[in-house]
FIPANU-739344 format. One record per residue (C-alpha): x, y, z; residue in three letters; residue number from 0. Coordinates in steps of 0.02 Angstrom, whole numbers, plus 32768, in hexadecimal, padded with zeros to 4 digits. Layout:
% FIPANU-739344
   xx   yy   zz residuo num
    X    Y    Z     ALA NUM
...
This chain:
% FIPANU-739344
   xx   yy   zz residuo num
 FAB3 52FB F078     MET   0
 FB71 52E9 F07D     ARG   1
 FB6C 52EF F13B     ARG   2
 FAF2 525D F140     LEU   3
 FB60 51EA F0D8     LEU   4
 FBE8 51D0 F15D     PRO   5
 FB61 51B3 F1E1     ILE   6
 FB09 5131 F174     CYS   7
 FBB0 50E0 F14E     PHE   8
 FBD9 50D3 F207     LEU   9
 FB2E 5088 F22C     LEU  10
 FB46 5005 F1A4     ILE  11
 FBF4 4FDA F1E6     ILE  12
 FBB2 4FD2 F298     SER  13
 FB22 4F60 F266     PHE  14
 FB98 4EF0 F203     SER  15
 FC12 4EE3 F294     LEU  16
 FB84 4EBD F30C     SER  17
 FB42 4E32 F29B     ALA  18
 FBF0 4DE9 F282     ASN  19
 FC13 4DF3 F33C     MET  20
 FB73 4D94 F360     ARG  21
 FBA1 4D0C F2E3     GLU  22
 FC4F 4D02 F32F     ASP  23
 FC03 4CF3 F3DD     LEU  24
 FB90 4C64 F3A8     ILE  25
 FC21 4C0A F355     GLU  26
 FC8D 4C22 F3F0     ALA  27
 FC01 4BE4 F460     LEU  28
 FBE3 4B4A F3F4     ASN  29
 FC9B 4B1E F3FE     ASN  30
 FCB0 4B4C F4B6     LYS  31
 FD3A 4BCB F48E     MET  32
 FD3D 4C1E F53A     TYR  33
 FDC5 4C9F F517     LEU  34
 FD73 4CD2 F473     ARG  35
 FCCA 4CE1 F4C9     ILE  36
 FD12 4D4F F551     ARG  37
 FD6A 4DBB F4CF     SER  38
 FCCA 4DD3 F46B     LEU  39
 FC67 4DFE F507     LEU  40
 FCED 4E7A F53B     ASP  41
 FCDF 4EC7 F48E     GLN  42
 FC26 4EE1 F4AC     GLY  43
 FBD6 4E49 F459     ALA  44
 FB1C 4E54 F47C     ASP  45
 FADB 4DBC F4DD     LEU  46
 FA2A 4DEA F4AE     GLU  47
 FA49 4DFE F3F3     LYS  48
 F9CA 4D8A F3A1     LYS  49
 F9CC 4D2E F2FC     ASP  50
 F943 4D3E F278     ASP  51
 F8D1 4CC9 F2DB     THR  52
 F8E4 4D2F F37A     GLY  53
 F956 4CB4 F3D2     ARG  54
 F9DD 4CF5 F447     SER  55
 FA88 4CA2 F45D     PRO  56
 FA48 4C54 F4FF     LEU  57
 F9B3 4C07 F4A7     THR  58
 FA23 4BC1 F41E     LEU  59
 FA97 4B72 F49E     MET  60
 FA01 4B22 F4F4     VAL  61
 F9C2 4ADD F44E     ILE  62
 FA6E 4A93 F429     SER  63
 FA77 4A48 F4D8     GLY  64
 FB18 4AA3 F502     ASN  65
 FB0E 4AA0 F5C1     VAL  66
 FBB6 4AF4 F5E2     ASP  67
 FB8F 4B87 F570     MET  68
 FAE1 4B9A F5BB     VAL  69
 FB34 4BAD F666     ARG  70
 FBB3 4C27 F620     LEU  71
 FB31 4C97 F5CD     LEU  72
 FAC9 4C9A F66B     LEU  73
 FB64 4CCB F6CD     ARG  74
 FB7C 4D5D F656     TYR  75
 FAC8 4D95 F673     GLY  76
 FA66 4D55 F5DC     SER  77
 F9AC 4D77 F5E4     ASN  78
 F96B 4CCE F61B     ILE  79
 F8B7 4CF3 F5EB     ASN  80
 F8D8 4D3A F53D     SER  81
 F855 4D00 F4C0     ILE  82
 F866 4CDB F407     ASP  83
 F7EB 4CFA F37A     ASP  84
 F784 4C62 F3AF     ASN  85
 F779 4C9D F463     GLY  86
 F7F0 4C14 F49C     TYR  87
 F867 4C32 F52C     THR  88
 F906 4BD0 F548     ALA  89
 F8A6 4B66 F5C7     LEU  90
 F822 4B3B F545     HIS  91
 F8AA 4AF4 F4D5     TYR  92
 F901 4A96 F562     ALA  93
 F85E 4A45 F597     VAL  94
 F824 4A1D F4E6     GLU  95
 F8C8 49C5 F4BE     SER  96
 F8CB 4969 F565     GLY  97
 F96D 49BA F5A3     GLN  98
 F950 49A4 F65D     TYR  99
 F9FA 49E4 F697     ASN 100
 F9EC 4A86 F633     ILE 101
 F938 4AA0 F66B     ALA 102
 F96F 4A8C F720     GLU 103
 F9FB 4B0B F708     ILE 104
 F985 4B89 F6B7     LEU 105
 F905 4B75 F742     ILE 106
 F988 4B8A F7CA     LEU 107
 F9C1 4C2A F774     GLU 108
 F911 4C71 F774     GLY 109
 F8BD 4C38 F6D2     ALA 110
 F801 4C58 F6CF     GLU 111
 F7AC 4BAE F6DC     THR 112
 F701 4BEB F6A2     ASN 113
 F733 4C4E F606     SER 114
 F6B7 4C37 F578     ILE 115
 F6EF 4C2B F4C2     ASN 116
 F68D 4C62 F428     ASN 117
 F632 4BBC F425     ALA 118
 F5FD 4BD9 F4DB     GLU 119
 F66E 4B4E F519     GLU 120
 F6CA 4B54 F5BF     THR 121
 F765 4AED F5E6     PRO 122
 F6F7 4A7B F651     VAL 123
 F684 4A60 F5BD     TYR 124
 F717 4A30 F54D     LEU 125
 F759 49B7 F5D1     ALA 126
 F6AF 4963 F5DF     LEU 127
 F69F 4961 F521     LYS 128
 F742 48FF F51C     ASN 129
 F705 4890 F5AA     ASN 130
 F7A4 48C6 F606     ASP 131
 F770 48AB F6BB     ILE 132
 F81B 48D1 F704     GLN 133
 F81F 497A F6AC     MET 134
 F76B 499E F6DD     THR 135
 F796 4979 F792     GLU 136
 F82C 49EE F78B     LEU 137
 F7C1 4A7C F748     LEU 138
 F733 4A63 F7C5     ILE 139
 F7B0 4A5B F854     ARG 140
 F7EF 4B05 F81C     ASN 141
 F74B 4B60 F805     GLY 142
 F70B 4B1B F760     GLY 143
 F64E 4B21 F763     GLU 144
 F5D2 4AA4 F71E     LEU 145
 F547 4B25 F70D     ASP 146
 F58C 4B55 F662     PHE 147
 F575 4AA4 F61F     ILE 148
 F4CF 4A8F F5C4     PRO 149
 F4DC 49D1 F5BB     ILE 150
 F505 49B8 F673     ILE 151
 F487 4955 F6DA     ALA 152
 F47B 493F F796     PRO 153
 F4C7 4892 F798     VAL 154
 F55F 48CB F733     MET 155
 F573 4966 F7A0     GLU 156
 F561 48FB F83C     ASP 157
 F5E3 4882 F7F9     TYR 158
 F663 4908 F7CD     LEU 159
 F652 4960 F874     LYS 160
 F659 48B9 F8CF     SER 161
 F6F8 488B F874     ARG 162
 F74B 492D F8AD     VAL 163
 F708 4913 F95D     SER 164
 F74C 4861 F966     ILE 165
 F7F8 4899 F92C     ARG 166
 F7FA 4921 F9B0     ASN 167
 F7C9 48A7 FA39     LYS 168
 F84E 482A FA06     LEU 169
 F8DE 489D F9DA     TYR 170
 F8AF 494D FA12     GLY 171
 F8BB 49A8 FAB7     LEU 172
 F839 4933 FB00     ASP 173
 F8CA 48C0 FB2F     PHE 174
 F8D5 4928 FBCE     LEU 175
 F835 48D5 FC08     ASN 176
 F86A 4821 FBE9     ARG 177
 F85F 479C FC70     THR 178
 F8F4 472C FC94     GLU 179
 F8A1 46A1 FC30     LEU 180
 F888 4715 FB9C     MET 181
 F93F 4747 FBA5     GLU 182
 F973 4690 FB9D     ALA 183
 F8FE 4671 FB0A     VAL 184
 F93D 470A FAAD     PHE 185
 F9F1 46D2 FAC6     ALA 186
 F9C6 4623 FA87     GLY 187
 FA02 45DD FB2D     ASP 188
 F99B 453E FB3A     PHE 189
 F9F0 44FC FBD8     LYS 190
 F9D4 459D FC39     THR 191
 F91E 45A4 FC00     ALA 192
 F906 44EF FC37     GLU 193
 F958 4514 FCE0     LEU 194
 F8EA 45AE FCFC     LEU 195
 F84D 4549 FCD7     ILE 196
 F886 44BE FD4C     THR 197
 F8A0 4541 FDD3     ASP 198
 F7ED 457D FDBF     GLY 199
 F7F2 4609 FD3D     ALA 200
 F744 4636 FCFF     ASP 201
 F744 4604 FC47     VAL 202
 F6AB 4671 FC27     ASN 203
 F6EA 4710 FC7B     GLU 204
 F6D1 47A9 FC0E     GLN 205
 F735 484A FC0C     ASN 206
 F6EC 48F8 FBF8     GLU 207
 F6CB 48DE FB3E     THR 208
 F677 4836 FB5B     GLY 209
 F70A 47D3 FB17     LEU 210
 F722 4721 FB55     THR 211
 F7B9 46AF FB47     ALA 212
 F756 4644 FACB     LEU 213
 F733 46D8 FA5A     MET 214
 F7EC 4700 FA5D     MET 215
 F824 464F FA33     SER 216
 F7A1 4646 F9A8     ALA 217
 F7D8 46ED F960     GLY 218
 F88E 46B7 F963     LEU 219
 F865 4610 F912     GLY 220
 F8B2 45AC F9A1     ASP 221
 F85D 4502 F994     ILE 222
 F8B8 44B5 FA29     TYR 223
 F88C 453E FAA5     THR 224
 F7DB 4544 FA5E     THR 225
 F7C6 448B FA83     ARG 226
 F80F 44A0 FB31     LEU 227
 F796 452C FB5B     LEU 228
 F6FE 44D1 FB14     LEU 229
 F727 4431 FB72     LYS 230
 F730 4497 FC12     ASN 231
 F687 44E8 FBFF     GLY 232
 F6A3 4581 FB92     ALA 233
 F5FB 45C0 FB53     ASP 234
 F5F8 45D8 FA96     ARG 235
 F55A 4641 FA9E     ASN 236
 F598 46CD FB10     ILE 237
 F590 4774 FAB7     LYS 238
 F607 4807 FAC3     ASP 239
 F5CE 48BC FAD2     GLN 240
 F5AA 48C0 FA16     ASP 241
 F540 4823 FA1C     GLY 242
 F5C6 47B6 F9CB     LEU 243
 F5E5 4700 F9F8     GLU 244
 F685 469B F9EB     ALA 245
 F653 4658 F940     ILE 246
 F651 4709 F8FA     SER 247
 F704 471C F937     TYR 248
 F72F 4678 F8E2     ALA 249
 F6FA 46C0 F83A     MET 250
 F79E 4723 F837     LEU 251
 F809 4685 F83C     THR 252
 F849 4632 F79C     PRO 253
 F828 457D F7CC     GLY 254
 F784 4523 F7EE     ASN 255
 F7B5 44BB F886     LEU 256
 F783 453C F909     VAL 257
 F6D8 4554 F8B9     VAL 258
 F6BB 4498 F8B7     LYS 259
 F6F3 4488 F96C     GLU 260
 F67B 4510 F9A4     LEU 261
 F5ED 44BD F946     LEU 262
 F614 4415 F996     GLU 263
 F5E0 445F FA3D     TYR 264
 F54A 44BD F9FA     ASN 265
 F507 44A3 F94B     ARG 266
 F48F 4536 F953     GLU 267
 F4B5 45AC F8C3     ILE 268
 F4B9 4668 F8D8     ASP 269
 F479 46A9 F82E     PRO 270
 F4F3 473A F835     HIS 271
 F584 46BE F836     ALA 272
 F550 4683 F788     LEU 273
 F54F 4734 F745     PHE 274
 F5F9 4753 F797     TYR 275
 F643 46B6 F749     ALA 276
 F602 46EF F69F     LEU 277
 F64A 479F F6B0     PHE 278
 F6F1 475A F6EB     GLU 279
 F6F8 46E3 F656     GLY 280
 F713 4651 F6CC     LYS 281
 F6D3 45BF F663     LYS 282
 F6F2 4539 F6E7     GLU 283
 F69C 459E F76F     HIS 284
 F60C 45C5 F6FB     PHE 285
 F5F6 4511 F6C4     SER 286
 F5F9 44CF F778     THR 287
 F579 454E F7B7     LEU 288
 F506 453B F720     LEU 289
 F504 447E F733     THR 290
 F4CB 448F F7E8     LEU 291
 F44D 4519 F7C4     SER 292
 F397 44E4 F7B6     GLU 293
 F37D 4553 F71E     THR 294
 F3E0 45B6 F69E     ALA 295
 F35B 463E F697     ASP 296
 F3A4 46AE F71D     ILE 297
 F37F 4769 F719     PHE 298
 F3CA 4803 F769     ASP 299
 F366 4894 F7B0     ASP 300
 F355 48E0 F701     SER 301
 F302 4842 F6C0     ASN 302
 F39B 4818 F658     ARG 303
 F3C1 475F F652     SER 304
 F465 4701 F65D     LEU 305
 F451 46D3 F5A6     LEU 306
 F43A 4789 F573     MET 307
 F4DD 47B9 F5C9     TYR 308
 F53A 4725 F57D     ALA 309
 F4FB 4753 F4CF     ALA 310
 F527 480B F4E7     TYR 311
 F5D7 47E0 F522     LEU 312
 F5F2 476A F490     GLY 313
 F612 46D4 F501     ASP 314
 F5E9 4644 F48B     TYR 315
 F61D 45C1 F50C     TYR 316
 F5A3 4605 F58E     ALA 317
 F517 4618 F50F     VAL 318
 F527 4562 F4DA     ARG 319
 F524 4528 F58F     ARG 320
 F48A 4591 F5B6     ILE 321
 F42F 4550 F51B     ILE 322
 F45A 449D F54C     ALA 323
 F414 44BE F5FA     LYS 324
 F36A 44DF F5A9     GLY 325
 F35E 459D F5B0     SER 326
 F2C8 45F2 F560     ASP 327
 F31C 464E F4D1     LEU 328
 F28C 46C6 F4B4     ASN 329
 F280 4712 F561     LEU 330
 F285 47D0 F55E     THR 331
 F2C8 485A F5CD     ASP 332
 F268 48F4 F603     GLY 333
 F27D 493F F555     ASN 334
 F23D 48A5 F4F9     ASP 335
 F2EC 4873 F4BF     ARG 336
 F31F 47BC F4B1     THR 337
 F3CB 476C F4C1     ALA 338
 F3D8 4772 F402     LEU 339
 F3C0 482F F407     ALA 340
 F449 483C F489     TYR 341
 F4BC 47D7 F419     CYS 342
 F4A2 484F F387     VAL 343
 F4B3 48E6 F3F9     ARG 344
 F554 48AB F44A     GLY 345
 F5B6 4885 F3AB     MET 346
 F671 48A8 F3B7     LYS 347
 F710 484C F388     GLU 348
 F721 47BA F37A     PRO 349
 F67F 47BF F314     LEU 350
 F685 4704 F2EF     GLU 351
 F64C 46E0 F3A2     ASP 352
 F5B0 474B F388     TYR 353
 F588 46F7 F2E3     TYR 354
 F591 464D F337     GLN 355
 F525 4687 F3C9     ILE 356
 F49F 46CC F355     ALA 357
 F4A2 462E F2ED     SER 358
 F493 45BE F387     ALA 359
 F403 4625 F3CE     LEU 360
 F3A1 4623 F32A     VAL 361
 F3C5 456B F30E     GLU 362
 F37F 4543 F3BB     ASN 363
 F2DE 45A6 F3A7     GLY 364
 F306 465D F3C9     ALA 365
 F28D 46CE F36C     GLU 366
 F2DD 474D F2F9     LYS 367
 F24A 47C7 F306     ARG 368
 F277 4866 F2A8     ASP 369
 F332 485B F2CB     LEU 370
 F3A7 488C F23D     THR 371
 F460 48AE F22F     SER 372
 F4CC 4910 F1B6     SER 373
 F550 4889 F1CC     ASP 374
 F536 4807 F140     PRO 375
 F573 4773 F1A8     GLU 376
 F503 47A2 F23A     MET 377
 F471 47B5 F1C3     GLU 378
 F490 4703 F184     LYS 379
 F493 46C4 F237     ALA 380
 F3EF 471D F25D     LEU 381
 F3A0 46CB F1C5     LYS 382
 F3D0 4621 F205     GLY 383
 F462 45F7 F194     TYR 384
 F4DA 457F F1E7     ARG 385
 F582 45D6 F1FD     LEU 386
């Protein structure tokens, strides 16, 4: 028994030192004390020592948004795919909090993009849940899969993949296949582009990916070059190898002038462009396209309508515009769900937008059916109370 006492004492001291060392390491990391960090690591501080929620020092630095310390810990060999008690990896936290730079660092260092947490959520799912298209694109570009997303529908999947494809064609290695006219457009060199056209350059020439100079100018948001190309016979309806037209490229631009210019030459609306404008949150684009569309009741291949998506995403502006356009509010998808059901199903912060959407739908004739909600404000909206 006496022999065991010194052993137990040593174990207690060792555990205490380990715990204190971990606390010292976290404090040093939070304060960017490089010499102290190095000293603690040299003394054997455990990079994988977790707190009582299962979070490693790397995970804590990601949560706090400490980019420099994230890089440092990775340089020292921290386990990038360590999970906490909720099944979250460092990448889950970076994505959920919208920290694009940290997410990019983690991915470049080998973070698993399809890791599933205890709630069966992947990083891609969390990015979509936050309606963070830039983050979603980053994940998909680096192996994030949409197959894990139960709410994903063909039109959303098509949109996300198209967005990545467009970026690659404009800024990726596809630049090796550009024509001289495309090079001038990409450089924003209006005079050279004009000179090339005057000398007989084919404005509709496509490279190996199907890209045209007009698609490029539309994707870059260059209104002057877009006008130049259209006036000299550029065809707005040419499709690239993914079936995308110039107007789909224009959905990535912040302004509305390029979209309007393209529509001046051809007012035919590609239904996918409306979905793209909605997903991008481009109100001006959406408003312009919806005004020109013959109907607001546009469906994807899963029989989900534009209104259903707008309600699910919590886009009150789009919902109001679709209602004003005369949409049938009680149309159903393949599972007999209405736009009102999608509104209830999609609820996330800010909740006020969803309350307003539900109230507007009910007020304009949407049938409640057997819909209920545990949220008191949503329940009021479903019952027709004006919010």
